[in-house]
N, C-alpha and C positions, 0 to 999 in steps of 0.2 A: 508616299503612302503611309497613312497612320497605322502603327502597329496595333494589332488586336490583343486584347487582354483576356485571358481565359482564367476566371477565378477558380476553376476546379483543377487546374494543372497542378500536378504533384511535384514537389522537389525531393531531393534525396534526404534532406533533413526532416521533411514530413514523414517519410517512411521510417527513417532511423529513430526519430522521436516516438513513433508509434509503439516501438518495441522496448522502450526504456524501462518499463515496469514488469517485463516478463519474468524477471528473477523472483518476484513475489507471486505473480498470478499463476504461472504454470506449475511450479513445485507443489503449491497447496492444492490446486485443482486435481493434479495427478494423484496426490496422496489420498484425497477424499474419494476419488473414483476407484482407485486400486484397492485401498484398505477398508473403506466404509461402504463399498459397492453402490456409490451414488451413480445415477444415470448420466453418462457423459454427454448425451444429446441435450438433456435438460440443463446440465451445468453450463455448457458452452453456449447454449441458446440464451440463457438468462444473462450471462456475462456479455455476450455480443450485443444484445439489444440494449442493455444498460449503458454500455460504452457509447453506442451511437446516439441514444436519447440524451445522455449527459452532455456529450459534445454539442448536440444541437441546441440544448437550452443554455448551457453555461458559456458557450462560444470560446472556451479555452479547453485544452486537454485535461480532463479530470479522470483520474484513475478509477478502475473498478477492480476490487480485490475480494477474495473470501474474507469473512470476519475472522481475524487471526486467533483470538482467544477461543472462539467457538470451534474453529478448525483444530486447534491444538488439543482441546479437551475431548472433542469427538474422536480424534485419532487415538488418543491415549486410552479412552474408555471403550473403543470399538462400538460406538453408538450406531443405531440403525438410521438409514436415510430419512425415515419418517420423523424420527426424533430431532434430527438436525434441521429438517425443513420446518418442523414445528417451532423451533427456536427462531428461525427467520421470520415466520409469520407473526410471532409475538413481538419480536424486535421491530418489525415493520409497523405493526399497529401502534406501538408505543411512540416511535419517532414521528409517525404521521400525525398522531394526536398532538405531540409537542409542536410540530410545525404548524398545524392548523390553528392551534390556540395561541400561536406566537410566543410560546414560552422559551424558545431557543435563545433569543437574545438575552433574556433574563438569566437563564442558567449560565450563559456564556460569561456573565460578569464575574463568576467565581474564578474564571481562568484569567489571571492577570498576565502581563507580558512575561515576567520571569517564569511563571508556570508553563506558559506556552513554549518558551525557549527551552525549558527543561524537558518537555515532552518531545520536542524536535531533537534535542541532544540525545535523550534516551533511546528514541527510535533509531536515530542514526548509528549509535553505538551497537544496538542489537542487530541492525542490518549488516554493519561492517563485520561483526563477529560471526554472523551466519555465513557471510561471504567467505571469510577465512576458513570456516569449517568445511565448506564445500570445496575450496581449493586444496586444503590439506587432507581431506577425507580420503581414506583408502578406497572406498567404493566409487569414488569419482573418476578413477582411472579408466583407460580404454585399451582394449587389445585390438590392434590393427591387423592388416593382412600379413601373411607370411610369418605369423607368430610374434610379430613385433608388439611389445607392450609399452604404452606410454602412461606414466603416472599422472595423477591429478595435478601434482605440483608443477610438472613440466607443461601440461596443458594450461594451467592457470598462469604461469609465468609467460608463456607464449601469448596468451590472450591479453595479459597486462601490457606487454611490449607493444602489441598491435594497437591497443587502446591509447597508450601514451604517445605513440608516433602519430596517430590520426586524431587525437583529441580535439584539435582545433580545425581540422580539415572539413570544408563544406563540400568539396568534390567527392571525397571518400569518407562519409560520416563513420565515426568509430563504431557506433552501435550496429550499424548495418553490416559493416565488414566483419565485425566480431561475430554476429549472428550467422552470417554466411559461412565463416570459417568453422564455427562450431558445428553447423549442419554437415559440412564436408567431412570433418573428423568423425561425426556420428555415422555417416554413410560408410566411411572406410572401416569403422569398427563393426558394423552390422551388415556388411555387403553380402554375406552368405545367408542372412536371415532377416531381410528387410521386412518391416511391418506391412501388412496387407493394405492396399490403397482403395479397396472397393467401397463405394458409397453404400451406406446402410444406416440411416438414422434409426435409433431405437424408439419404440413407442413411448410417448410421454404420458405418465399417469397423473392424476390429481390427488392432492393430499386429502385424506379423510381424518381430520383432527380427532384424537382421543384424549379424554380428560387426564388419564394417567400420564400419557406422553407429554401433554402440555405442561403438566406440573413438573415433570423431570426436566424438560427443556428449559423452563423458566428458572428453576433453582440451580441447575447444573451449568447452563450455557448463557442465558440472558443476563442474569445478575452479575457474573464475572465480566461480561462483555460490555455492558451498557456504559460504564464510566469511561472505559477505553475508547469506545466508539464516539462518545460525545466529545471527549478531550482531544483525540487525535483526528478522527475522521470528519469532525465538524468544526470545532474551534480552531485547531492548528491548521486544518486544511484551508479555511478561509484566510488565515493570516499568511500562510505560505503562498497561496495563489496571488494575494494582493502584493506581496513583496516581489514575486517573479514577473507577474503579468501587468501589474499596475492597473490603470483604468479599464483595461481590457477585461479584467476579472470582476467588473462591477456586479455581475449577477451571482457571484460566488459569495453568498451570505450564509450565516448560521441557519436562518429559517429555510432557505432554499435547499441547503445541503441536508438538513433534517428531513424535509419532505422528500427529497430525492432518494435518500437511503431508505426511508420508510416505505415509499411506494414500490421501489424495486424489490424490497424484501417481501412485501405482500404478494407480489407477482411471482418471485422465485420460490417462495415457500409453497405457493399454491400448486406449482408443477414439480415439487420435490427436488428442487435444485438447491445448491449450496447458498447459505446466507451471504449477502454481499455488502460491501461498504465502499466508501471512497477512502482516501488516506493522504496525509501531508507528505509522506515519503514518496508516494507515487507521483504527486504533483512535481516534486523536485526531479524525480527520475525522468519523466517525460520531457521536462524543460531542458535539463542538462544534456540530454541526448539529441536535442534539436527541435522538439515539438513547439510550435508557436501558434498553431491554428487548430480548430476542431477537426481538420482533415486527418490529423494523426489519430484522433479518437475513432473516426470512421474506418480507418485502415485496420487497426487492431480489433475493432468490433466486427468487421467483416471477416477477419481471420478466425475469430471465435465462432462466428456463424458457419463458416466453412468446416471447421473442426466438428461442429455439431452434426453436420451431414455425414461425417465419417463414423459416427457412433463409437464403438469400442476401438476402432483403429486409431482414433484421435490420440489416445494415450501413447501408442507406439510411435506415432508421428512426432509428437512433442518430446517424447523420450529420446529422440535422436540427438538433441542438444546436450552435450556433456555438462554435468553438474558444475564442473570447475569453471566453465565459461559463464554460467549463470552466477557463480560466486563472484566473479570479477565485476559483473553488473551490480550486484548487491554491495560489494565493498566500495565502489566508487560513489554510488548513491548515498550510502551510509555516511561517508566522509563529508560529502557536499551538504547533506541534511543536517548533520551535527554542527556544521560551520555557521548556521544561522545564529548561534549563541554569541558570535563575535561582536554584535552591536551592544551587548550589555557587559562586556568584560571589564569595563572601567568602573562599573558600579558594584562594589563589593557585596552589598546586600542582595542585589538581584542575581549576581553570579553565584552566590552561596545557595540561593533557592533553586536556581536552574541546575546547578551541579548536584544538589541533593536528589532532585527528581531523576536526572540522567543516570547517576551512579547506582541509586537504589533499583531503578528499572533494569540496569545491566546486571546487577548482582542477583536479582530475583527473576529475571526474564519476564517481568510483568510491569507494564507501564502504569497500570492502575495503582499498584503499591508505590510506584515512583511518585506520582503526583499527589497521592494521599500524604506521603511524607513531606512533599513540597508544601502542601497546605499547612502542615504543622510547623515547619521551619518558618514559613511566611508569617504565621500567627505569632510565633515566639519573637521574631525580629521586630514585629510591629509593637508587641507588648514591651519589649526592651527599649524601643525608641520612645514610647510614651513615658516609661519610667524615668528615662534620662531627662526628658523634657520637663517632667514634674519636679525632679530634684534640682534642675537648673533654675526653676522659679520663673516668674514673669519678668519680662524685660523692663528695666527702670524707665520711668517716663522721660521722654526727650532723648533717650539713648538710641543708638542704632545697633541692631544685631550684626555681628561680624559675619561676613560671607565666606 
């Protein structure tokens, strides 16, 4: 009898890979909800739908994350939800216009391979540093039952051991086991005061754009974010997806990514949700933890939609995962993402450009400054190369240039 094939059957790796990027997605969304009073139902609704639609179109797991520079500035300045949503609306309109007019491939030419590798290196170093901060952070510890206290370092080391032992296991995927272990620790730490599980989505309001807020959002949030979004969430994401998924990622193009980010921000901004983007680090995260098909996107998207139904309880539910466990996720993804630079290490000029991008990004905690410096270094090396060629003079007739 012929064995039936069920294309929708889920494997452990589908589930594990779905949660590969939670170390970026959950901390930022929790911070925006808790500190900037953003509507949790709107935030998780927008993220969940974006994940599902991105998986459906691209046919590979494409991450959905809050815009990092926007989130960081909004948190630092305690901006109102309407200002943050206005930034999403403006970013969405700008990227949609770029996608419709097909300017994305033209702008992408500015980002040469060394610049892209530098962006990947810089983001990898930033993710790894953030992971270490969460593992070594004092506030990442947990007080368990009977007064027993476990430090963040112990939790992080335990999580790292679990991960290393199961890193290549398909029967017990590391990400899935690590996530379950983290939830168990969280339940043990909060067993006397578990978050309420009552369903209760909050009403979703519509943004009413104000000229003053749009101006503040554009100057304060959109301008610092745009170059980072185009460099990392579009150009580097296309490159990373093509490296990891090959022909399966044929739909992941700069134009498609630009339109995707643009349209989902027009939608999220309209319902006062956090501005969203894709990201090259997230592509690596999903892939390295086992995601190979859009089923992983559907799983994490469905989890976000379920969290949207819990309203304010969603923050408490996600907060059960110890920060040190999320730190291990970030540390591993950061190392793997930075490793993309290995294919240019034999070219000193390319490595110099990539290293300048990565190290400046790490020093300033800003990828935009990183690749701006990379552009300068690239220009200087090109000018120096032309000067040397000019001084060498033309090759004599009939002679052959040495190789």
